[in-house]
C-alpha angles and dihedrals in degrees: 000000000000113000094168127220100286127042139152133258120196146147105245087188089090090067135061111254094254090052091045091054091049089050093053090047088053090052089052091050089051089056102250108156098206143024121197119211122197128212122218124126099325131069120359108258101228095043091051092046090051092052095053095039088055092054098045135061112202114012119103115231115211131184113230087203135347107194114240090210091060095066137012120254094259091054092045093051092045092049091049094051093043093054094040092053095042093049098044093250099317099125122095116188118215114181132185146171093242118201137304096250091054096040099043104022097041107024101029097233127133110253098213131143095353093184092055090044091055094046092052092043092055091049091053092046090055092055098039116128117241113182098183139082104289136200119289091242131029106269116237125248129199129185125231097236138157102155122082100245095048090046089052091050090051090053091051100045111020144037091269145280141311109211126195137189093014136129123228093266088066089051089055091052091048093051091052090053097050136068111261094249095056120103124242108197108187125196112214124187114218136186117193094213129118097195105094095207095051093043096049093044090056091043092053091050088056096042097050090077090063111029127084091348099071115052096207093063095040094050091046090056091047088057088054091055104267119134145193093282089059092051096048127097096011094318130295121283088247093056093043090054092048095053102035121046110214138165132059124351093264093055093050092044088054090058091052089051092047090059091048092047088051091055108275115148093196135016119200113191132208108221101212120187118232092221093065096245107144095232129101118272102243090191090065093044092053093043095055099035092097096040115122118202 
């Protein structure tokens, strides 16, 4: 599987299905090799992936991430093989443990020992029965991971990691912790906007979902040297600028290249609009479609 150096990450939940399919077809026409789809409280990840895989020809569809609490390991492995075989090897499975509010508050599971849960889940996936025609090659799996122990597990048991809400220095730490042949697929939020006020306002609207609300992201940033003052009042300008790349095309391209220089094998970017509308910024998608990293 070749997912290239630069892909796209976006919630298609903000669009009707017909519009979402047209959007993915447009990405394919622009030449993007991969689109990453999250799973939260909207569309089911495999059903959505199946819809867009069936209406495209070349683009890889990746889950970033499929929640392990949403389906048992047998169902996860079967879904992965079904989509990989049906699409001719265009499905990349990213799985993760998600976060306590989504696991306990929404799904009703006990969010305990997530590292152990993931280790046991992978073992059961590997031994799951699949009595159907499968893909011609074993489909790849990556783990959504930002903390050291989960990153280490990904390096031991999967093709690599999908990281999210991280600056390039985290990418460098991740590269140092993984074997050289493992993938690091980094999600990077971008806002193609040169007005600092507009850009940071939109960035803070995006970031408030994650910090300080979700402990995994907050604690990861603490390990990188950020503190309470950076998390207060919608996050400091310095933290906003570290997490969301904004400005002209050259400034955003420099952030992509910083991740690659730090060891990322793939960067998937979130094209956020500066006006707050929860739709992808097509200007950014068109601007970076010819960028080579």
